[in-house]
C-alpha positions, 0 to 999 in steps of 0.5 A, a space after each residue: 452256735 453263732 448269732 442266728 441273725 448273722 448266720 441268716 444274713 450270711 446265707 442270703 449273701 451267699 445265695 445272691 452270689 454266683 461264684 462265691 463271697 469273701 467273708 471280709 467283703 460280706 462283713 464290710 457290706 453288712 456292717 458287721 465285725 469280721 469275727 462274727 462272720 467267721 463265727 457264722 462260717 464255722 457254725 455252718 461248716 459244722 452242719 455238713 455240706 451246707 457251705 464250702 469255705 477256703 481259708 485265704 490270707 492277704 497282706 496290705 499296708 496301713 497307717 499306724 496311729 502315729 502315721 495317721 497323726 503325721 498324715 494330718 499334721 505333718 512329719 515331726 521334722 516338718 513341725 520342727 522347721 515350722 516351729 522355728 521363727 526367722 530369729 531362731 529358737 533356743 534348743 532348750 525350748 525346742 526340746 520341750 515340744 512333743 515333737 522336738 526330740 525326734 523332729 530335731 534329729 530328722 530335720 538336722 539329718 535333712 540339713 533343714 536346720 542348723 545349730 548356733 552353739 556360740 549364742 550367749 543364751 545357749 545353743 540356738 536353732 535356726 532355719 538352714 533353707 528357705 522352704 521344705 518339702 514334707 515327703 514323709 507326709 506325702 507318702 503317708 497321704 498316698 497310703 491313706 488314699 489307697 495308692 500304696 502301690 506307687 511307693 517303692 519297697 525301700 520307701 515302705 520299709 523306711 516308714 515301717 522302721 519309723 513305725 508310721 506304716 505297718 504290714 497287716 496280714 488279713 485272713 478271710 474265707 472264700 465261701 461258696 454253696 455246698 452240695 446241700 446249700 439251703 437258706 433254711 437251717 434244719 437242726 441236725 441230730 447228734 444222737 440216735 435214741 431208743 425213742 427214735 428207733 421205737 417210733 421210726 422217726 429216725 428216718 425223717 431226721 437228719 444226722 450230723 455226720 460222725 467224724 471218724 478222724 477225731 482224736 479221742 481223749 488221751 488216757 491218763 497214764 504214768 510218765 518217766 521223768 528224764 532224771 529217772 530214765 538216766 538213773 535207770 541207765 546208770 543202775 543197769 550199767 552197774 548191774 551189767 558189771 556184776 555190782 550189787 545194789 546197797 540199801 539206801 532207804 534211810 535218808 536220816 543218818 547219825 553224824 557217826 556214820 556220815 562223818 566220824 566213821 569216814 574220819 572227817 574231824 568234828 570241827 570241820 566246816 562241812 559239819 556246821 549248819 550252813 552245810 548240813 541239815 540237822 534234825 530236831 526230832 529225834 535229835 540224837 542216835 543212841 545205837 552204835 557198835 561200841 567196839 567200833 565206836 571206840 576204835 573210831 574215837 581212838 584214831 580221831 584222838 590218838 591216831 592208828 593204822 599208820 595215821 597220826 590222828 587229829 589230836 583233839 578231844 573226840 566227843 560222842 555227843 557230836 557223833 550222836 546228832 541226826 542229820 539228813 545224809 550229806 552223801 551215800 558214803 555213809 551207806 558204804 561205811 555201814 556196808 564195809 563195817 558189816 563186811 569186816 564182821 564176817 568170819 570168812 571174807 568174801 569179795 564184794 562189788 556194791 553200788 548205790 544211786 540215791 538222794 543226799 541233802 546239803 544246805 546249799 544256796 539254790 541257783 542254776 546249778 545247785 539244789 539242796 537235794 540231789 543224787 549221788 552215785 557210789 561204788 565199792 569194790 573189796 578183794 585181795 590185792 586190789 590196786 589203783 590200776 583195778 579202780 582205773 579199769 573199772 571206771 574206764 569200763 563204766 564210762 565206756 558203757 555210758 558212751 564216754 571214752 575220752 578219759 584222763 586220770 591224774 593224782 589228787 589230794 584228799 584229806 580223808 583218803 589215800 591214795 586219791 585221784 581225779 578223772 576228767 571224763 570229756 563229753 561233747 556236752 561238757 566236762 564232768 569231774 567225778 571225785 574218785 578215791 580208794 580207802 584201806 579197811 584192813 591190812 589184808 583187804 583193800 576196798 576200792 571206794 569211788 563215790 562219783 560227784 553228786 552232779 554225775 546224775 544231774 549233768 548227763 541228764 541236763 546235757 541229754 535233754 538240753 536243760 540249762 537250769 537245774 530248777 527246770 529238771 527238779 523242783 516246783 519249776 519243772 515243766 510237767 509237759 516236758 515229762 509228759 512229752 518225753 519218749 519212753 526210751 531213747 535210741 542214741 547212736 
């Protein structure tokens, strides 16, 4: 509730007025701050129909602090002119004056002064005219006296540009008497109590009107993150195409499955601490299929299956190191090994969408953890054309139809290729490749680039910095305000 004294004064002012009063005029007449009067108006409005208040706004011009100073002392250029004696003044001395730099420029523009650069003691300033008329000061004095209407719009804008004049918007209330107007305020009841009902006193009470338009407090509920919405869309596309989701619940992986089983050499830079997060506890893994481990070791060291190998001393100690997986292809390697153990081969189509971790430097487009999307198809007689057809169908369902395939070199897979998928929001470059497992079956393995989940999400939701999508800088209001579903054309 506003100050009782201010409220009473406002009611008296309204009572004396026939047609109503302006809150700004009341504040001036009472010598009170206008905000106090506004507070009193809002308090009276909350009491029902005591008063009626209409919000109005008006604009007027007023001098800035610098403009007020110039109206009293003269413009900077006039002060510069007045500071120059008949024998002239060194430019270096003029620039030391508070108004020197601005005044010098304006006085030169007005051709009130001239500069003699041939003087022995350095540039010297002389008067170029006998007398001047300080029109800037005269215009400001007109504003100060309330005659701003005599100025042209061009003149007002020039003074505004010099920050000597400002246009101020003033909001005030036009207040009139309401249907229940009274100078005596009776406190309105806000609650009907059992005592009032028992004694019947409610009949004599005045209750505050109930606001049926007021919105209740929004109930707490869950919200879908944009990244999870896009992930669900990708997952649904794979399921519609007959794929089965691979188990990806192990963020911790051994170097054997993450690197060695994919025939990445143990001296590769990606296996350094600069690119991979290594675990200290447990530091090593010990359970491996020994027959497969020996075959992987032999291919690395000596070659096999048409490969010459890397010709180095492969060490099991390096393969045992536990890491945070750098890609979900480690899961695909496990699934393909499991598939090869079956007595009777059955065609499969697998996919995965989950987090991977790399020791990246954080910036607008890179994080230390992100999502990778991957698919595996294994059957007899598969060709590169089958892979291209699968990918074309996948991107078409995603709404991207402009695809372009081209051969590419990848040191771990043969053959390899890239596909450029053009979208109006940007160009995306997924890395695609196929790998043979046995002479009889040929699975198509296509891990899409890690940004494939982030980039569509950022494009779709207009996000320019990846740190605004995940991490401690996420604007939670963006998540709260996101629609449950999107209806895209």
